[in-house]
N, C-alpha and C positions, 0 to 999 in steps of 0.2 A: 924337284919342283920348288923353287926359290920364294914367292908369293908366303904360303905357310912359312916361312918362317920369318918375313916381313913380317906378316898381320900377328903372332905372337911378339916382335920387338913393339911395333906400332903399337898393339896392346901393352904391353908393359914400360911399353914409356907412357903413354895417358894413365897411365896408374899411378908410376910411379909421379907425376907430375899433377895429379887427384887427389894422392894419401895425405899430405899437410893443410888438406882442404883451408885452399887459398882459395880469397874469390878478385885475387887480382885478374884485369884484363885481361892482360896480355895470355896469363896459363889459362885464363877458359877463352880464349880463343885459339891456342895451339892444338886442347881441348881436339874444340869442334876440327881442324883440319884434321888432324890425327885421323878421328871418326871419318871425315869425308873423304881422307888417302885411302881407309879402310873400304871405303864402301863401295867405291871405286874400283876396289884392286879383285874385292871375293864378284862384283859385275862381270867383269869383265874377264875372271879366271877360273869361274865358281858355276859362273853362272854361263860358258859362256859365249858371251858377243863381244868380244874380240872378232870372231867370226862370221859376225849375224849380219844380213845386210847390217848398208850403211843405214839405211834412214832409220832404224830399233837402233841400235850408236847412237846415233847423233842424240835421237830423243832423251836415249838412256845420260849422255854424255852434256845434255841442255837438261837434263834432272837432276846430277851434283854438283853442278853448278849451282844454278837457283835455292836450288836447297841452301848452299851452302851459302849463298851470300843474302837471303833470305834469314836465317841459322844466326847468320856474324855480325847482322844489322841487328837484328834484334836483340843479339846480346852484350852488344854496343851504348844500343839508347837508349835499353829498358834495365 
């Protein structure tokens, strides 16, 4: 299964980005984006939403996009 190694790499990359303690906006946005990708992968593959009815999978996809947009907007504005 390819998902688990991708999740490990994503975790390591976000850790490496954040380890410097930098508060720069691009790094913060990259860490949030990596986290959203991880949420989507976990939902689709480990919670088996990829085979769920279209309405449920659609609701999950909308949730991920809305949460991502909200988080990135708040991060950029505040």
